[in-house]
VOPANU-378227 format. One record per residue (C-alpha): x, y, z; residue number from 1. Coordinates in pm, 1 decimal. Example, Ala and Ser with C-alpha at 12.3 -4.5 7.8 and 13.67 -1.06 7.14 Angstrom:
! VOPANU-378227
@xx:1230.0; yy:-450.0; zz:780.0; k:1
@xx:1367.0; yy:-106.0; zz:714.0; k:2
This chain:
! VOPANU-378227
@xx:2334.4; yy:-1471.5; zz:-1099.8; k:1
@xx:2102.1; yy:-1527.2; zz:-804.2; k:2
@xx:1729.1; yy:-1484.2; zz:-844.6; k:3
@xx:1590.1; yy:-1180.5; zz:-670.3; k:4
@xx:1229.7; yy:-1184.8; zz:-798.5; k:5
@xx:945.8; yy:-1378.7; zz:-634.6; k:6
@xx:755.8; yy:-1647.2; zz:-825.5; k:7
@xx:439.3; yy:-1439.8; zz:-845.7; k:8
@xx:629.1; yy:-1140.5; zz:-981.6; k:9
@xx:807.9; yy:-1360.3; zz:-1235.8; k:10
@xx:479.0; yy:-1490.0; zz:-1376.9; k:11
@xx:334.7; yy:-1139.3; zz:-1381.5; k:12
@xx:639.0; yy:-998.3; zz:-1563.6; k:13
@xx:633.3; yy:-1273.8; zz:-1826.2; k:14
@xx:262.0; yy:-1223.3; zz:-1898.0; k:15
@xx:285.4; yy:-844.0; zz:-1908.2; k:16
@xx:604.2; yy:-862.8; zz:-2113.6; k:17
@xx:439.3; yy:-1076.6; zz:-2379.8; k:18
@xx:140.1; yy:-843.6; zz:-2384.0; k:19
@xx:362.2; yy:-533.8; zz:-2416.3; k:20
@xx:566.7; yy:-693.1; zz:-2696.7; k:21
@xx:251.2; yy:-776.4; zz:-2891.6; k:22
@xx:105.3; yy:-432.7; zz:-2829.8; k:23
@xx:426.8; yy:-250.4; zz:-2915.1; k:24
@xx:548.0; yy:-442.9; zz:-3218.0; k:25
@xx:222.8; yy:-557.9; zz:-3379.3; k:26
@xx:-50.4; yy:-311.6; zz:-3289.1; k:27
@xx:134.6; yy:19.2; zz:-3245.8; k:28
@xx:363.9; yy:193.2; zz:-3486.1; k:29
@xx:633.7; yy:451.6; zz:-3462.0; k:30
@xx:851.5; yy:544.0; zz:-3170.8; k:31
@xx:589.2; yy:471.1; zz:-2904.4; k:32
@xx:533.6; yy:118.6; zz:-3036.0; k:33
@xx:906.3; yy:51.1; zz:-3039.7; k:34
@xx:951.5; yy:178.7; zz:-2683.5; k:35
@xx:659.1; yy:-30.7; zz:-2555.0; k:36
@xx:795.5; yy:-336.2; zz:-2737.2; k:37
@xx:1144.7; yy:-291.9; zz:-2591.8; k:38
@xx:1001.7; yy:-250.0; zz:-2241.3; k:39
@xx:805.9; yy:-570.5; zz:-2301.8; k:40
@xx:1125.9; yy:-753.5; zz:-2397.3; k:41
@xx:1298.6; yy:-629.1; zz:-2081.4; k:42
@xx:1001.5; yy:-729.6; zz:-1864.5; k:43
@xx:983.3; yy:-1072.3; zz:-2026.8; k:44
@xx:1356.6; yy:-1137.0; zz:-1985.1; k:45
@xx:1363.3; yy:-1034.6; zz:-1619.3; k:46
@xx:1063.1; yy:-1258.7; zz:-1553.6; k:47
@xx:1212.4; yy:-1551.0; zz:-1743.9; k:48
@xx:1551.1; yy:-1530.6; zz:-1572.1; k:49
@xx:1425.1; yy:-1428.7; zz:-1226.9; k:50
@xx:1689.5; yy:-1157.9; zz:-1197.8; k:51
@xx:1631.3; yy:-782.0; zz:-1201.1; k:52
@xx:1941.3; yy:-562.8; zz:-1215.2; k:53
@xx:1746.1; yy:-260.6; zz:-1094.4; k:54
@xx:1652.5; yy:-448.7; zz:-776.5; k:55
@xx:2022.0; yy:-514.7; zz:-717.1; k:56
@xx:2108.4; yy:-146.3; zz:-760.1; k:57
@xx:1829.8; yy:-38.6; zz:-525.5; k:58
@xx:1906.0; yy:-311.3; zz:-271.0; k:59
@xx:1552.6; yy:-453.2; zz:-289.6; k:60
@xx:1506.2; yy:-822.0; zz:-224.3; k:61
@xx:1189.9; yy:-950.1; zz:-386.9; k:62
@xx:1247.1; yy:-1319.9; zz:-329.2; k:63
@xx:1017.8; yy:-1551.2; zz:-137.9; k:64
@xx:987.0; yy:-1480.0; zz:235.4; k:65
@xx:1103.9; yy:-1749.6; zz:472.2; k:66
@xx:835.3; yy:-1990.3; zz:579.3; k:67
@xx:739.0; yy:-1949.1; zz:940.6; k:68
@xx:582.8; yy:-2214.6; zz:1153.2; k:69
@xx:303.0; yy:-2124.9; zz:1386.4; k:70
@xx:355.8; yy:-2238.3; zz:1741.6; k:71
@xx:41.8; yy:-2283.4; zz:1948.9; k:72
@xx:38.1; yy:-2080.1; zz:2265.8; k:73
@xx:-139.5; yy:-2138.4; zz:2592.4; k:74
@xx:-461.5; yy:-1941.0; zz:2624.7; k:75
@xx:-438.0; yy:-1658.9; zz:2871.8; k:76
@xx:-691.5; yy:-1635.6; zz:3151.8; k:77
@xx:-749.8; yy:-1320.1; zz:3348.7; k:78
@xx:-776.4; yy:-1360.6; zz:3724.5; k:79
@xx:-1100.1; yy:-1165.6; zz:3722.2; k:80
@xx:-1269.4; yy:-1424.6; zz:3498.0; k:81
@xx:-1206.2; yy:-1709.6; zz:3746.0; k:82
């Protein structure tokens, strides 16, 4: 299973997943608390593994962009300025 989530998004999902699990299972009750807790588990697991099945279905690639190197260019001079 290849990772398709960027590092920033992984950290964000883990933090929000833990928060949602605490909110859903400890501080909320009933159906809403259970749903929030389950969504927290899903968010935490996708962040921990780095793989999101929904991204695969939608064809979205959230991984790190390729590093580009900046190449210095020659300054341009207009003939009128000379």
